[in-house]
Phi, psi and omega in degrees: 000130178274129177261148176298141180281134180278142174265016181099187182292149175287129181251151175291153175297151176291149174302152183306318181295322179290318177301318179298318179296315179300318179295322179295316180296311182291332179294336178254014174097005179273174179229140182240150174226131174278127184225172171082203186298330179297325178294313179298315179301315182295320181288334180260016179064026176270177179252111179300141178258341174209167186232127177250126183232124172274140178239131179234152172087007177239146172286167178300319179297318178296317179296318177300321178296320179294320185276346184309316180295343181267355182288138180285357182295000000 
């Protein structure tokens, strides 16, 4: 009997602000990876307290432009 293949544990949706940041990065051609303690927290059914995101495929100037709306200045 063939069993459906699992895609791993069910994870909670990302918070809206994180989803927005990921969409902004991918919208200008970048790629994001969720890394660090938030991944461990999510896999162990914990509640992440902060989010670490690697960004690839953007120049520093492009990344600064993406992050500008999040700056406290």
